[in-house]
C-alpha positions in Angstrom: -2.5 29.5 0.6 -3.2 26.6 -1.5 -6.0 25.2 -3.1 -7.5 21.7 -2.8 -6.6 19.5 -6.1 -9.0 17.0 -7.1 -8.6 14.1 -10.0 -11.9 12.5 -11.0 -13.8 14.0 -8.2 -11.1 12.5 -5.5 -8.8 14.9 -3.5 -5.2 14.6 -4.3 -3.1 14.9 -1.0 0.3 14.1 -2.8 2.0 14.7 -6.1 2.9 11.0 -6.3 -0.9 10.1 -6.4 -0.8 11.9 -10.0 1.1 8.7 -11.2 -1.6 6.4 -10.0 -2.2 3.7 -7.5 -1.1 0.6 -9.4 1.9 -1.7 -8.7 4.1 0.0 -11.1 3.1 3.5 -9.7 4.3 2.4 -6.3 7.7 1.5 -7.7 8.0 4.6 -9.6 7.2 6.7 -6.5 9.8 5.1 -4.4 12.6 5.2 -7.2 11.9 9.0 -7.4 12.0 9.5 -3.7 14.9 7.2 -3.3 16.9 9.2 -6.2 15.7 12.6 -4.6 16.6 11.7 -0.8 20.0 10.7 0.7 18.2 10.4 3.9 15.7 7.8 2.5 18.6 5.9 0.7 20.6 5.9 3.8 18.0 4.8 5.8 17.0 1.9 3.6 20.3 0.9 2.8 21.1 0.4 6.7 18.2 -2.0 6.9 19.3 -4.3 4.2 23.1 -4.1 5.1 22.8 -4.4 8.8 26.2 -4.0 10.2 28.0 -3.8 6.8 29.0 -0.5 5.5 26.8 0.8 2.7 27.1 2.9 0.0 24.8 5.9 0.1 25.9 7.6 -3.4 23.8 5.1 -5.6 22.4 4.8 -8.9 18.7 4.3 -8.9 17.4 2.5 -12.1 13.8 1.4 -12.8 12.4 -1.1 -15.1 15.9 -2.3 -16.2 15.6 -5.0 -18.8 18.1 -7.8 -18.3 19.1 -10.0 -21.5 17.3 -13.3 -20.6 16.7 -12.0 -17.2 13.3 -10.3 -17.0 12.7 -6.7 -16.0 14.1 -5.3 -12.6 11.7 -3.1 -10.9 14.4 -1.0 -9.1 18.1 -1.4 -8.8 20.6 0.6 -6.3 24.2 0.2 -7.7 27.0 1.6 -5.8 30.8 1.0 -5.8 30.5 -1.9 -3.3 26.6 -2.5 -3.5 23.9 -3.9 -5.7 20.7 -4.1 -4.5 17.7 -5.4 -6.6 14.0 -4.7 -5.5 11.1 -6.6 -6.6 8.1 -4.5 -5.3 4.4 -5.9 -5.0 1.2 -4.5 -4.2 -0.7 -6.5 -1.6 -0.2 -9.9 0.4 1.9 -11.5 -2.2 5.4 -12.1 -2.6 7.6 -12.7 -5.7 8.3 -16.2 -6.6 11.7 -17.7 -6.1 11.5 -18.2 -9.9 11.1 -14.6 -10.7 14.2 -13.7 -8.2 15.9 -16.2 -9.5 16.1 -14.6 -12.9 18.0 -11.6 -11.5 20.7 -13.6 -9.6 23.0 -13.9 -12.8 23.1 -10.2 -13.4 24.0 -9.5 -9.8 26.9 -12.2 -9.9 28.0 -10.4 -13.3 28.1 -7.2 -11.7 30.3 -8.6 -8.6 29.6 -6.0 -6.0 30.7 -7.0 -2.4 27.4 -6.2 -1.2 24.5 -8.0 -2.9 21.2 -8.4 -2.1 17.6 -9.6 -3.5 14.9 -7.5 -1.8 11.2 -8.4 -1.9 9.1 -5.7 -1.4 5.1 -6.3 -0.3 2.4 -5.4 2.2 3.0 -8.7 3.7 4.2 -9.3 7.5 7.8 -10.6 7.6 6.4 -13.6 9.4 4.2 -14.5 6.2 7.1 -13.6 3.8 9.6 -16.1 5.6 6.7 -18.7 4.9 7.2 -18.2 1.1 10.7 -16.7 0.6 14.1 -18.6 0.2 17.0 -17.1 2.6 19.2 -16.7 -0.3 19.2 -17.7 -4.0 23.0 -19.0 -5.4 24.3 -17.4 -2.4 22.7 -14.2 -2.8 20.6 -13.0 0.3 17.0 -12.6 0.2 15.2 -10.1 2.3 11.8 -8.9 3.0 10.7 -5.4 3.5 7.0 -4.5 4.2 5.6 -1.2 2.7 4.9 -0.2 6.3 8.7 -0.3 7.0 9.3 2.0 4.0 6.5 4.4 5.4 8.2 4.3 8.9 11.7 5.2 8.0 10.3 7.9 5.7 9.6 9.6 9.3 13.1 10.6 9.7 13.6 14.3 11.1 16.9 14.8 9.1 17.4 16.2 5.7 16.7 19.5 3.8 13.4 21.3 3.8 12.8 20.0 0.4 13.8 16.2 1.4 11.3 16.6 4.5 8.2 17.5 2.1 9.2 15.1 -0.3 9.0 12.2 2.2 6.0 13.5 3.8 4.2 13.2 0.6 5.2 9.7 -0.1 4.2 8.8 3.4 0.9 10.2 2.5 0.5 8.4 -0.9 1.5 4.9 0.9 -1.2 5.5 3.4 -3.6 5.8 0.6 -2.2 3.3 -1.8 -1.4 0.2 0.6 -3.9 1.2 3.4 -1.8 0.6 6.2 -3.2 3.1 8.6 -6.7 1.8 8.8 -7.2 -1.5 10.4 -10.3 -2.4 8.7 -8.4 -2.6 5.3 -6.8 -5.7 6.9 -10.3 -7.5 7.0 -11.2 -10.4 4.7 -14.4 -11.5 3.7 -14.7 -15.1 3.4 -17.0 -16.6 1.3 -18.1 -20.3 0.5 -17.6 -21.4 -3.3 -20.0 -23.8 -4.7 -18.6 -26.8 -6.8 -21.2 -26.6 -9.9 -21.8 -24.5 -12.7 -24.9 -22.0 -12.6 -27.2 -22.6 -15.7 -26.5 -19.2 -16.9 -22.9 -19.3 -16.9 -20.3 -21.1 -19.2 -17.8 -20.8 -15.9 -18.2 -22.7 -12.9 -18.0 -21.0 -9.4 -14.5 -21.9 -9.1 -13.4 -20.9 -12.6 -14.9 -17.5 -12.4 -12.6 -16.9 -9.3 -9.6 -19.0 -10.4 -9.5 -18.7 -14.3 -11.2 -15.2 -14.7 -10.1 -13.8 -11.2 -13.8 -12.0 -10.6 -16.2 -12.4 -8.3 -19.6 -11.0 -7.6 -22.5 -10.5 -4.8 -25.4 -8.2 -4.2 -24.8 -4.8 -3.2 -26.0 -5.1 0.5 -29.1 -7.1 1.6 -29.0 -10.9 3.1 -25.7 -10.0 5.1 -23.8 -9.2 2.1 -21.3 -6.1 2.3 -22.8 -2.7 1.5 -19.2 -1.4 0.8 -16.6 -3.7 -1.4 -14.0 -5.0 1.0 -10.2 -5.1 0.5 -9.7 -8.9 0.6 -11.9 -11.8 -0.5 -11.1 -15.3 0.7 -12.7 -18.5 -0.7 -13.0 -21.6 1.0 -14.4 -25.0 -0.3 -13.7 -28.8 0.8 -13.5 -27.9 4.0 -10.7 -25.5 4.2 -9.5 -22.1 3.1 -8.0 -22.2 -0.5 -7.4 -18.5 -1.3 -7.3 -15.0 -0.6 -7.1 -12.0 -3.1 -6.7 -8.3 -2.9 -9.6 -6.6 -4.5 -7.8 -4.7 -7.4 -10.9 -3.1 -8.6 -14.6 -2.9 -8.6 -17.7 -1.6 -9.8 -21.5 -1.8 -9.8 -23.2 -3.3 -12.8 -26.7 -4.5 -13.3 -26.1 -6.9 -16.3 -22.5 -8.9 -15.6 -22.5 -10.1 -19.1 -21.4 -6.7 -20.4 -18.3 -7.3 -18.3 -18.1 -11.1 -18.4 -19.4 -12.3 -21.7 -19.2 -16.1 -20.1 -22.5 -15.3 -18.6 -25.7 -14.9 -20.4 -27.1 -11.7 -20.7 -29.9 -10.4 -18.4 -31.1 -7.6 -15.8 -29.5 -8.0 -12.0 -30.4 -6.0 -9.2 -27.0 -3.9 -8.3 -24.3 -6.3 -8.0 -20.6 -5.7 -7.0 -18.3 -7.3 -9.6 -14.5 -7.5 -8.3 -11.6 -8.0 -10.1 -9.1 -10.1 -7.9 -5.5 -9.8 -7.5 -3.1 -13.0 -7.6 -4.1 -15.6 -4.9 -2.4 -15.5 -1.6 -2.3 -19.5 -0.9 -2.4 -20.2 3.0 0.9 -21.5 4.2 -1.0 -24.6 5.9 -4.1 -26.3 5.9 -6.5 -24.2 7.3 -9.7 -25.7 8.1 -13.4 -24.3 8.1 -14.2 -24.8 11.6 -17.2 -23.9 13.3 -19.1 -22.2 10.3 -22.1 -23.6 8.7 -21.9 -24.7 4.9 -22.9 -21.4 3.4 -21.6 -19.3 5.9 -19.8 -15.8 5.3 -17.5 -14.2 8.0 -14.9 -11.9 8.4 -11.5 -12.2 9.6 -8.1 -9.9 10.1 -5.9 -11.1 7.5 -2.9 -12.0 9.5 -5.1 -13.8 11.8 -6.9 -15.7 8.7 -3.0 -16.8 7.9 -1.9 -18.1 11.3 -4.9 -19.7 12.9 -5.4 -23.2 12.4 -9.2 -22.9 11.4 -11.2 -20.0 9.6 -13.7 -19.9 12.7 -11.1 -19.7 15.0 -9.8 -16.3 12.8 -13.3 -15.1 13.0 -13.5 -15.5 16.9 -10.0 -14.0 17.6 -10.9 -11.1 15.2 -14.1 -10.2 17.2 -12.0 -10.6 20.4 -9.5 -8.2 18.9 -12.2 -5.7 17.9 -13.9 -5.7 21.5 -10.7 -5.1 23.1 -9.8 -2.2 20.9 -13.3 -0.4 21.7 
């Protein structure tokens, strides 16, 4: 009989969780699983190669430094294949400039099948708006963490492989929150244009420069629990969406942000924001009063024409699932 394992008071369901939950931790976990499981390597390579015959006897390299070309997250190298995976956490994909750094390495190795793979929480539809089809003739493909989770559901393999892949699925479910529909909810707020008297930064600079945001804990319609995503609007349209990388409850924000004057606050959520997810098109505010705050599902927020339309369709989706 096994005993429950806890880390910092939280239950640990998978050995991968001992690594952590940051972007590099996800990369290392996937790299380890690929190195240990031929079932996972085969399934992943079939998705990458399509109909082409794929190597499954692959060398897995993590954080390989390229002279003048950055550091790759994961490389899979076989006799005929060379795949570079750039992994991201949240709804953000690597830039074309970042992927372009790896192209010379692929060309230099000159394997028959070459691929640049962007891995993220994004849907393929969203990723296609931000990723090129190829870079210098090298195909670029997107793969979601949800897809990785799905291919790790394979029934084949040794008992050790099945146990490993089960733990990888558990880890991904917790870290990238793919199972909980609520995790894809975005809290959309309005940003003022001025600078508070008690701050050296404007409201917009607090978000865009410092990647922080704060609000009261509950009360006056504010969330009682921190959301996974925050979005900001001003000038009549949606400007950016950010994954909440971390948060804490504070009573004096000056201790965390010296640009703000010291003083006693009511309990306040202080967020650390991830890189901005920029809307793929102009998304107007719609029917929302100037300082209004709304909830919307991430996919709807990125595909509707207005924030209010995304809000309304979110409510319809919720009601139909009740």
